[in-house]
BAZA-837758 format. One record per residue (C-alpha): residue number from 1; residue in three letters; x, y, z. Coordinates in steps of 0.25 Angstrom, whole numbers, padded with zeros to 4 digits. Each point is the difference from the previous one (the first is absolute). Last residue first. Layout:
<dovos>
- NUM / ALA / X / Y / Z
...
</dovos>
This chain:
<dovos>
- 458 / ARG / -0069 / -0027 / 0038
- 457 / ALA / -0005 / 0014 / -0004
- 456 / ALA / 0014 / 0006 / 0000
- 455 / GLU / 0005 / -0011 / -0010
- 454 / GLU / -0012 / 0003 / -0010
- 453 / GLU / 0001 / 0015 / 0001
- 452 / VAL / 0016 / -0001 / -0002
- 451 / THR / -0002 / -0006 / -0013
- 450 / ARG / 0006 / -0013 / -0007
- 449 / ASP / 0008 / -0003 / -0012
- 448 / ARG / 0014 / -0003 / 0005
- 447 / GLY / 0010 / 0012 / -0002
- 446 / ALA / 0002 / 0003 / 0015
- 445 / LEU / 0006 / -0014 / 0002
- 444 / PHE / 0011 / 0002 / -0011
- 443 / GLY / 0003 / 0014 / 0005
- 442 / VAL / 0002 / -0006 / 0014
- 441 / VAL / 0010 / -0009 / -0006
- 440 / THR / 0007 / 0010 / -0009
- 439 / GLN / 0002 / 0010 / 0011
- 438 / PRO / 0005 / -0011 / 0010
- 437 / ILE / 0011 / -0002 / -0010
- 436 / MET / 0003 / 0014 / -0004
- 435 / LEU / 0004 / 0003 / 0015
- 434 / GLY / 0012 / -0008 / -0001
- 433 / ALA / 0005 / 0008 / -0013
- 432 / MET / -0001 / 0013 / 0007
- 431 / LEU / 0007 / -0005 / 0013
- 430 / ALA / 0011 / -0006 / -0008
- 429 / LEU / 0001 / 0014 / -0007
- 428 / PRO / 0001 / 0007 / 0013
- 427 / LEU / 0011 / -0010 / 0005
- 426 / GLY / 0009 / 0001 / -0012
- 425 / TRP / -0002 / 0015 / -0002
- 424 / GLY / 0013 / 0005 / 0007
- 423 / GLY / 0005 / 0007 / 0012
- 422 / SER / -0006 / -0010 / 0009
- 421 / HIS / -0005 / 0010 / 0011
- 420 / GLN / -0005 / 0011 / -0009
- 419 / TYR / -0006 / -0009 / -0011
- 418 / LEU / -0007 / -0009 / 0011
- 417 / VAL / -0006 / 0012 / 0006
- 416 / GLY / -0005 / 0006 / -0013
- 415 / VAL / -0006 / -0013 / -0004
- 414 / LEU / -0007 / -0002 / 0013
- 413 / LEU / -0006 / 0014 / -0002
- 412 / PRO / -0005 / -0004 / -0014
- 411 / GLY / -0006 / -0013 / 0005
- 410 / PRO / -0006 / 0004 / 0013
- 409 / ILE / -0012 / 0008 / -0005
- 408 / SER / -0005 / -0011 / -0010
- 407 / ILE / -0009 / -0007 / 0009
- 406 / LEU / -0007 / 0013 / 0004
- 405 / TYR / -0001 / 0002 / -0015
- 404 / GLY / -0007 / -0013 / -0002
- 403 / THR / -0010 / 0002 / 0012
- 402 / SER / -0004 / 0014 / -0006
- 401 / GLN / 0000 / -0005 / -0014
- 400 / ALA / -0007 / -0013 / 0002
- 399 / PHE / -0010 / 0005 / 0010
- 398 / ALA / -0004 / 0013 / -0007
- 397 / SER / -0001 / -0007 / -0014
- 396 / LEU / -0008 / -0012 / 0006
- 395 / GLN / -0010 / 0010 / 0007
- 394 / THR / -0002 / 0008 / -0012
- 393 / VAL / -0001 / -0012 / -0009
- 392 / GLY / -0010 / -0007 / 0009
- 391 / THR / -0009 / 0012 / 0001
- 390 / GLY / 0000 / 0001 / -0015
- 389 / THR / -0004 / -0014 / -0001
- 388 / ARG / 0006 / -0013 / -0005
- 387 / ALA / 0014 / 0000 / 0006
- 386 / ARG / 0012 / -0008 / -0004
- 385 / MET / 0000 / 0006 / -0014
- 384 / GLY / 0002 / 0015 / 0003
- 383 / VAL / 0011 / -0003 / 0010
- 382 / MET / 0006 / -0010 / -0010
- 381 / THR / 0002 / 0012 / -0010
- 380 / LEU / 0007 / 0008 / 0011
- 379 / ALA / 0009 / -0011 / 0003
- 378 / LEU / 0004 / -0002 / -0014
- 377 / PRO / 0002 / 0014 / -0002
- 376 / PHE / 0010 / -0001 / 0012
- 375 / ALA / 0007 / -0013 / -0004
- 374 / CYS / 0005 / 0008 / -0012
- 373 / ASN / 0013 / 0002 / 0008
- 372 / ALA / 0005 / -0013 / -0004
- 371 / ILE / 0000 / 0005 / -0015
- 370 / GLY / 0008 / 0012 / 0004
- 369 / LEU / 0009 / -0009 / 0008
- 368 / LEU / 0003 / -0008 / -0013
- 367 / LEU / 0003 / 0013 / -0008
- 366 / ALA / 0009 / 0006 / 0011
- 365 / TRP / 0008 / -0013 / 0001
- 364 / ALA / 0002 / 0000 / -0015
- 363 / TRP / 0004 / 0015 / -0001
- 362 / ALA / 0010 / -0002 / 0012
- 361 / GLY / 0007 / -0013 / -0006
- 360 / GLY / 0014 / 0005 / 0002
- 359 / ALA / -0003 / 0010 / 0011
- 358 / PRO / -0007 / -0009 / 0010
- 357 / ALA / 0008 / -0012 / -0003
- 356 / LEU / -0002 / -0011 / 0010
- 355 / TYR / -0009 / 0006 / 0010
- 354 / LEU / -0009 / 0008 / -0009
- 353 / GLY / -0001 / -0012 / -0009
- 352 / ALA / -0005 / -0008 / 0011
- 351 / TYR / -0011 / 0010 / 0003
- 350 / GLY / -0004 / 0000 / -0014
- 349 / VAL / -0001 / -0015 / -0001
- 348 / LEU / -0009 / 0000 / 0013
- 347 / GLY / -0009 / 0011 / -0005
- 346 / CYS / -0002 / -0007 / -0014
- 345 / GLY / -0004 / -0013 / 0007
- 344 / GLY / -0010 / 0008 / 0009
- 343 / LEU / -0007 / 0006 / -0012
- 342 / ALA / -0002 / -0013 / -0007
- 341 / LEU / -0005 / -0007 / 0012
- 340 / VAL / -0010 / 0012 / 0002
- 339 / ILE / -0005 / -0001 / -0014
- 338 / PRO / -0002 / -0015 / 0002
- 337 / GLY / -0008 / 0002 / 0012
- 336 / GLN / -0011 / 0009 / -0006
- 335 / HIS / -0010 / -0011 / 0000
- 334 / PRO / -0013 / 0000 / -0009
- 333 / LEU / 0008 / 0008 / -0010
- 332 / ARG / -0007 / 0011 / -0009
- 331 / THR / 0001 / 0011 / 0011
- 330 / ALA / 0015 / -0003 / 0001
- 329 / VAL / 0003 / 0002 / -0014
- 328 / ARG / -0007 / 0014 / 0000
- 327 / PRO / 0007 / 0003 / 0013
- 326 / ILE / 0014 / -0004 / -0005
- 325 / VAL / -0001 / 0008 / -0014
- 324 / PHE / -0002 / 0014 / 0005
- 323 / ALA / 0010 / -0001 / 0012
- 322 / LEU / 0009 / -0007 / -0010
- 321 / PRO / 0001 / 0011 / -0010
- 320 / VAL / 0003 / 0011 / 0011
- 319 / GLY / 0006 / -0009 / 0011
- 318 / MET / 0013 / -0002 / -0008
- 317 / ALA / 0002 / 0015 / 0002
- 316 / MET / 0002 / -0002 / 0015
- 315 / THR / 0013 / -0009 / -0002
- 314 / VAL / 0004 / 0009 / -0012
- 313 / ALA / -0001 / 0013 / 0009
- 312 / LEU / 0008 / -0007 / 0010
- 311 / LEU / 0011 / -0002 / -0010
- 310 / LEU / -0002 / 0014 / -0005
- 309 / GLY / 0003 / 0005 / 0014
- 308 / ALA / 0012 / -0009 / 0001
- 307 / THR / 0005 / 0006 / -0013
- 306 / SER / -0001 / 0014 / 0005
- 305 / ALA / 0007 / -0004 / 0013
- 304 / PRO / 0012 / -0006 / -0007
- 303 / VAL / 0001 / -0016 / 0002
- 302 / GLY / 0012 / -0004 / 0008
- 301 / ALA / -0006 / -0011 / 0008
- 300 / ASP / -0003 / 0009 / 0011
- 299 / ARG / -0008 / 0008 / -0010
- 298 / PHE / -0008 / -0012 / -0004
- 297 / ILE / -0004 / -0004 / 0014
- 296 / GLN / -0003 / 0015 / 0003
- 295 / PRO / -0010 / 0000 / -0012
- 294 / MET / -0007 / -0012 / 0005
- 293 / TRP / -0002 / 0005 / 0014
- 292 / GLY / -0013 / 0008 / 0002
- 291 / MET / -0008 / -0005 / -0013
- 290 / THR / 0005 / -0014 / 0002
- 289 / ILE / -0002 / -0001 / 0015
- 288 / TYR / -0014 / 0006 / -0002
- 287 / ALA / -0004 / -0010 / -0011
- 286 / ALA / 0006 / -0012 / 0007
- 285 / THR / -0008 / 0004 / 0013
- 284 / ALA / -0012 / 0003 / -0008
- 283 / GLN / 0000 / -0014 / -0006
- 282 / LEU / 0001 / -0005 / 0014
- 281 / GLY / -0011 / 0008 / 0005
- 280 / PHE / -0010 / -0003 / -0011
- 279 / PHE / 0003 / -0015 / 0000
- 278 / VAL / -0003 / 0001 / 0015
- 277 / ALA / -0013 / 0007 / -0002
- 276 / LEU / -0004 / -0009 / -0011
- 275 / ALA / 0002 / -0012 / 0008
- 274 / TRP / -0007 / 0006 / 0012
- 273 / ALA / -0012 / 0004 / -0009
- 272 / THR / 0000 / -0014 / -0006
- 271 / ARG / -0001 / -0006 / 0014
- 270 / SER / -0012 / 0007 / 0002
- 269 / ARG / -0004 / 0002 / 0015
- 268 / THR / 0007 / 0013 / 0001
- 267 / ILE / -0010 / 0006 / -0009
- 266 / ARG / -0012 / -0001 / 0009
- 265 / LEU / -0008 / 0007 / -0011
- 264 / PRO / -0006 / 0014 / 0003
- 263 / ALA / -0015 / 0001 / -0003
- 262 / ALA / -0003 / 0007 / -0013
- 261 / SER / -0001 / -0013 / -0008
- 260 / PRO / -0011 / -0005 / 0010
- 259 / GLN / -0009 / 0011 / -0004
- 258 / PRO / 0002 / 0000 / -0015
- 257 / VAL / -0002 / -0015 / -0003
- 256 / ARG / 0009 / -0004 / -0012
- 255 / ALA / -0003 / -0014 / -0006
- 254 / HIS / 0010 / 0002 / -0011
- 253 / ALA / -0012 / 0006 / -0008
- 252 / GLY / -0012 / 0003 / 0008
- 251 / PRO / -0005 / 0011 / -0008
- 250 / ALA / 0008 / 0000 / -0013
- 249 / PRO / 0014 / 0005 / 0000
- 248 / ARG / 0003 / 0014 / -0005
- 247 / PRO / 0007 / 0002 / -0013
- 246 / GLY / 0012 / 0010 / 0001
- 245 / THR / -0002 / 0015 / 0002
- 244 / GLU / 0001 / 0001 / 0015
- 243 / PRO / -0004 / 0013 / 0006
- 242 / PRO / 0010 / 0011 / 0004
- 241 / GLU / 0006 / 0000 / 0014
- 240 / GLY / -0002 / 0009 / 0012
- 239 / THR / -0011 / -0008 / 0005
- 238 / PRO / -0001 / -0015 / -0003
- 237 / ARG / -0009 / -0005 / -0011
- 236 / ALA / -0009 / -0011 / 0005
- 235 / GLY / 0000 / -0014 / -0005
- 234 / GLU / 0008 / -0006 / 0011
- 233 / SER / -0009 / 0006 / 0011
- 232 / ARG / 0005 / 0012 / 0006
- 231 / GLU / 0009 / 0003 / 0013
- 230 / GLY / 0013 / 0003 / -0008
- 229 / ALA / -0005 / 0014 / -0003
- 228 / PRO / -0010 / 0006 / 0010
- 227 / ARG / -0014 / -0004 / 0000
- 226 / GLY / -0010 / 0008 / -0009
- 225 / GLY / -0008 / -0010 / -0007
- 224 / GLY / -0001 / -0009 / -0012
- 223 / PRO / 0005 / 0010 / -0011
- 222 / ALA / 0012 / 0008 / 0005
- 221 / THR / -0001 / 0012 / 0008
- 220 / GLY / 0009 / 0011 / -0005
- 219 / ARG / 0015 / 0001 / 0005
- 218 / ASN / 0006 / 0005 / -0013
- 217 / ARG / 0010 / 0009 / 0007
- 216 / ALA / 0011 / -0011 / 0001
- 215 / LEU / -0002 / -0004 / -0015
- 214 / PRO / 0001 / 0015 / -0004
- 213 / LEU / 0013 / 0001 / 0008
- 212 / TRP / 0006 / -0014 / -0004
- 211 / PRO / 0003 / 0004 / -0014
- 210 / LEU / 0009 / 0012 / 0004
- 209 / LEU / 0007 / -0006 / 0012
- 208 / ALA / 0009 / -0009 / -0009
- 207 / ALA / 0007 / 0012 / -0005
- 206 / ALA / 0004 / 0004 / 0014
- 205 / ALA / 0006 / -0014 / 0002
- 204 / LEU / 0008 / 0002 / -0013
- 203 / GLY / 0005 / 0014 / 0005
- 202 / ALA / 0004 / -0006 / 0014
- 201 / TRP / 0010 / -0008 / -0008
- 200 / LEU / 0010 / 0012 / -0002
- 199 / VAL / 0002 / 0000 / 0015
- 198 / LEU / 0010 / -0012 / 0000
- 197 / GLY / 0010 / 0005 / -0010
- 196 / THR / 0000 / 0014 / 0005
- 195 / ARG / 0003 / -0005 / 0014
- 194 / TRP / 0011 / -0009 / -0006
- 193 / SER / 0008 / 0012 / -0004
- 192 / GLY / 0008 / -0002 / -0013
- 191 / GLY / -0003 / 0013 / -0007
- 190 / LEU / -0013 / -0003 / -0008
- 189 / ALA / 0006 / -0009 / -0011
- 188 / GLU / 0007 / -0009 / 0011
- 187 / THR / -0013 / -0001 / 0007
- 186 / MET / -0008 / -0003 / -0013
- 185 / PRO / 0010 / -0011 / -0003
- 184 / VAL / -0001 / -0006 / 0014
- 183 / THR / -0015 / 0000 / 0000
- 182 / VAL / -0002 / -0005 / -0014
- 181 / ALA / 0001 / -0015 / 0000
- 180 / ALA / -0005 / -0003 / 0014
- 179 / ALA / -0012 / 0010 / -0001
- 178 / ALA / -0004 / -0005 / -0013
- 177 / SER / 0001 / -0015 / 0004
- 176 / THR / -0010 / 0002 / 0012
- 175 / GLY / -0009 / 0009 / -0008
- 174 / LEU / -0001 / -0010 / -0012
- 173 / ALA / -0002 / -0012 / 0010
- 172 / LEU / -0012 / 0007 / 0006
- 171 / ALA / -0005 / 0003 / -0014
- 170 / MET / 0001 / -0014 / -0003
- 169 / SER / -0007 / -0004 / 0013
- 168 / TYR / -0012 / 0009 / -0003
- 167 / LEU / -0001 / -0005 / -0014
- 166 / GLY / 0001 / -0015 / 0004
- 165 / THR / -0010 / 0002 / 0011
- 164 / MET / -0009 / 0006 / -0011
- 163 / SER / 0002 / -0012 / -0009
- 162 / GLY / -0002 / -0010 / 0011
- 161 / VAL / -0012 / 0006 / 0007
- 160 / ARG / -0007 / 0003 / -0014
- 159 / ASP / -0014 / -0006 / 0003
- 158 / PRO / -0001 / 0007 / 0014
- 157 / PHE / 0005 / 0013 / -0005
- 156 / HIS / -0006 / 0010 / 0009
- 155 / ARG / 0000 / -0008 / 0013
- 154 / LYS / 0012 / -0009 / -0002
- 153 / VAL / 0009 / 0011 / -0005
- 152 / ILE / -0004 / 0010 / 0011
- 151 / VAL / 0003 / -0011 / 0011
- 150 / PRO / 0013 / -0004 / -0007
- 149 / MET / 0004 / 0015 / 0001
- 148 / LEU / -0004 / 0002 / 0014
- 147 / VAL / 0011 / -0007 / 0008
- 146 / ASN / 0011 / 0006 / -0008
- 145 / SER / -0006 / 0014 / 0001
- 144 / VAL / -0001 / -0001 / 0015
- 143 / ALA / 0015 / -0003 / 0001
- 142 / ILE / 0005 / 0009 / -0010
- 141 / GLY / -0006 / 0012 / 0007
- 140 / MET / 0006 / -0005 / 0013
- 139 / LEU / 0013 / -0001 / -0007
- 138 / ALA / 0000 / 0014 / -0004
- 137 / LEU / -0002 / 0004 / 0015
- 136 / ALA / 0010 / -0010 / 0005
- 135 / SER / 0011 / 0006 / -0010
- 134 / ALA / -0003 / 0013 / 0007
- 133 / ALA / 0002 / -0006 / 0014
- 132 / LEU / 0013 / -0008 / -0005
- 131 / PHE / 0007 / 0013 / -0005
- 130 / GLY / -0004 / 0008 / 0012
- 129 / ALA / 0006 / -0011 / 0009
- 128 / THR / 0013 / -0001 / -0009
- 127 / GLY / 0003 / 0015 / 0000
- 126 / GLY / -0007 / 0012 / -0006
- 125 / ALA / -0014 / -0001 / -0007
- 124 / TYR / 0006 / 0005 / -0013
- 123 / PRO / 0001 / -0013 / -0008
- 122 / ARG / -0013 / -0005 / 0006
- 121 / LEU / -0010 / 0012 / -0001
- 120 / LEU / -0003 / -0001 / -0015
- 119 / LEU / -0001 / -0015 / 0000
- 118 / GLY / -0009 / 0000 / 0012
- 117 / ALA / -0009 / 0010 / -0005
- 116 / THR / -0002 / -0006 / -0014
- 115 / ILE / -0002 / -0014 / 0006
- 114 / ALA / -0010 / 0005 / 0010
- 113 / ALA / -0008 / 0007 / -0011
- 112 / MET / 0000 / -0013 / -0008
- 111 / GLY / -0005 / -0007 / 0013
- 110 / ALA / -0011 / 0010 / 0002
- 109 / CYS / -0005 / -0003 / -0015
- 108 / VAL / 0001 / -0015 / 0003
- 107 / VAL / -0009 / 0003 / 0013
- 106 / ALA / -0010 / 0008 / -0008
- 105 / GLY / -0002 / -0010 / -0011
- 104 / PRO / -0001 / -0011 / 0010
- 103 / GLY / -0012 / 0006 / 0007
- 102 / PHE / 0000 / 0009 / 0012
- 101 / ARG / -0004 / -0009 / 0012
- 100 / ARG / 0000 / -0014 / -0006
- 99 / ALA / 0013 / 0004 / -0008
- 98 / LEU / 0006 / 0004 / 0013
- 97 / ARG / -0003 / -0013 / 0007
- 96 / PRO / 0005 / -0008 / -0011
- 95 / ALA / 0013 / 0008 / -0001
- 94 / MET / 0004 / 0000 / 0015
- 93 / VAL / 0007 / -0014 / -0002
- 92 / GLY / 0009 / 0007 / -0010
- 91 / PHE / 0005 / 0010 / 0010
- 90 / VAL / 0008 / -0009 / 0009
- 89 / ALA / 0004 / -0011 / -0009
- 88 / PHE / 0004 / 0009 / -0012
- 87 / CYS / 0007 / 0010 / 0010
- 86 / LEU / 0008 / -0012 / 0005
- 85 / PRO / 0002 / -0005 / -0014
- 84 / PRO / 0006 / 0013 / -0005
- 83 / VAL / 0008 / 0003 / 0013
- 82 / SER / 0009 / -0012 / -0002
- 81 / THR / 0009 / 0007 / -0010
- 80 / LEU / 0003 / 0011 / 0011
- 79 / LEU / 0003 / -0010 / 0010
- 78 / GLY / 0010 / -0007 / -0009
- 77 / ALA / 0006 / 0014 / -0001
- 76 / VAL / 0001 / 0002 / 0015
- 75 / SER / 0007 / -0014 / 0000
- 74 / GLY / 0010 / 0005 / -0011
- 73 / SER / 0003 / 0012 / 0008
- 72 / MET / -0007 / 0014 / -0004
- 71 / GLY / 0007 / 0013 / 0000
- 70 / LEU / -0011 / 0008 / -0007
- 69 / GLY / 0008 / 0004 / -0013
- 68 / ASP / 0008 / -0013 / 0000
- 67 / ARG / -0012 / -0009 / 0002
- 66 / VAL / -0007 / 0008 / -0011
- 65 / GLU / 0011 / -0001 / -0010
- 64 / GLU / 0001 / -0015 / 0002
- 63 / LEU / -0015 / -0002 / -0001
- 62 / LEU / -0001 / 0008 / -0013
- 61 / ALA / -0006 / -0011 / -0009
- 60 / GLY / -0007 / -0006 / 0012
- 59 / LEU / -0007 / 0013 / 0003
- 58 / SER / -0005 / 0001 / -0014
- 57 / THR / -0005 / -0014 / 0002
- 56 / ILE / -0008 / 0003 / 0012
- 55 / ALA / -0008 / 0013 / -0003
- 54 / PRO / -0001 / -0005 / -0014
- 53 / ARG / -0008 / -0012 / 0004
- 52 / LEU / -0015 / 0003 / 0001
- 51 / ASN / 0000 / 0012 / -0009
- 50 / LEU / -0002 / -0006 / -0014
- 49 / ALA / -0011 / -0008 / 0006
- 48 / ALA / -0008 / 0012 / 0004
- 47 / LEU / 0002 / 0005 / -0015
- 46 / VAL / -0005 / -0013 / -0005
- 45 / ILE / -0012 / -0001 / 0009
- 44 / GLY / -0004 / 0015 / -0002
- 43 / VAL / 0001 / -0002 / -0015
- 42 / VAL / -0010 / -0012 / 0001
- 41 / LEU / -0009 / 0008 / 0009
- 40 / LEU / -0001 / 0011 / -0010
- 39 / ARG / -0003 / -0009 / -0011
- 38 / THR / -0011 / -0006 / 0009
- 37 / ARG / -0005 / 0014 / 0003
- 36 / ARG / -0001 / 0003 / -0014
- 35 / ASP / -0007 / -0013 / -0003
- 34 / GLY / -0010 / 0003 / 0011
- 33 / ALA / -0003 / 0014 / -0006
- 32 / ARG / -0002 / -0006 / -0014
- 31 / ALA / -0010 / -0010 / 0007
- 30 / ALA / -0007 / 0011 / 0007
- 29 / THR / -0002 / 0008 / -0013
- 28 / ARG / -0005 / -0013 / -0007
- 27 / GLY / -0010 / -0002 / 0011
- 26 / PRO / -0004 / 0014 / 0000
- 25 / ALA / -0003 / -0001 / -0015
- 24 / GLY / -0007 / -0013 / 0000
- 23 / GLU / -0013 / 0007 / 0005
- 22 / ALA / 0000 / 0010 / -0011
- 21 / SER / 0003 / -0011 / -0010
- 20 / ALA / -0012 / -0008 / 0005
- 19 / ARG / -0009 / 0012 / -0001
- 18 / LEU / 0004 / 0003 / -0014
- 17 / PRO / -0002 / -0015 / -0003
- 16 / PRO / -0014 / 0002 / 0006
- 15 / PRO / -0003 / 0013 / -0007
- 14 / THR / -0001 / -0005 / -0015
- 13 / THR / -0012 / -0010 / 0002
- 12 / THR / -0010 / 0011 / 0002
- 11 / ARG / 0004 / 0008 / -0012
- 10 / THR / 0001 / -0011 / -0009
- 9 / GLN / -0013 / -0006 / 0004
- 8 / GLU / -0006 / 0014 / -0003
- 7 / SER / 0007 / 0000 / -0014
- 6 / ALA / -0006 / -0014 / -0002
- 5 / MET / -0013 / 0005 / 0004
- 4 / GLY / 0000 / 0012 / -0009
- 3 / GLY / 0005 / -0008 / -0012
- 2 / MET / -0012 / -0010 / 0003
- 1 / MET / -0009 / 0012 / 0000
</dovos>
């Protein structure tokens, strides 16, 4: 009897673990699906970042050939190098509204499609006007992706903002330097036509579409309600994106209140937002002048075209390791001002070297200007650090980038005009060095430990 009772107890106590196991199976399946979507999102971020600059640096490497082929003057070429910041300012401000309507994943996917189409059409559009229009299409896709990348990183990797921003910035720098380095050799290997050299980069953009297509299609309702992406509480998962896999904060952590966080901030009341916008604009001015004109500076000094392209590639390649290191260091510092000062000093020395010995010290100046150009990943990191909520990051990213790119529009155009009318690089380089000083000042101010939510509420 005791044996029968023991046996029956065994029978009655065995099912609960089986039921627990059965109940845990859907959870494990969902977790595995979430892990796969997260990996897909990481791949999508990297591929998207690789495509955010080749449209610009591939043109810089072949600018002289494009000018000759389309009959451009120096002033028109300066206008061409000003098109990227103009498009980034005009279209970047639309990104938050598009993300609320369609979801960030869908908008980035459409951005990759626009880049692909623009790069395919640009070399064969016919004439300067068609070339500019196709370039604007590609740059429109770049603009919305520029704004939404920090938002996606903040939402889905809140505990890894520094490392994910570094990965994204490193991929961006890799794409930038690769386009500068290999465009001229590929063009020569494929017959010497600048049209062939430019159209090849559409293939990389097409590859970036693949991971974003499933992310754009995944528009199911997220837990916590059916509102569109971008109008959720901070803890809710936006549509069109995979769920966050990092640890979630406990209720009430960071004093987050869902309803007020969804209301738009009066971002223009924040001094930090303005400092970050001006810093972003001045570093963008330096970057687009460098990408558009630096190969020409070296070629005018007697450096061969292929070597000039390699020098630009070196400048851009400095961002590959530093774009990963700088954000990680920045997130560990209470004030990012010292990093800003170091980058500004490298820029001033690099510009002085280009003026005094452009060919003799070419590799050193390329390295120093490459370090100075790493103000871009620092600015992106500060966007994530200077806002406390997802809504704040979205607004700050759109404001800083759109305002910043508006500020940067005249720079490349003015360099082209000064170059054409002065017949040399003395005045353009003096302008570039002069702009580095206010860039350093406002960057130091933007690096202070405060948030735009606090300042906007005052």
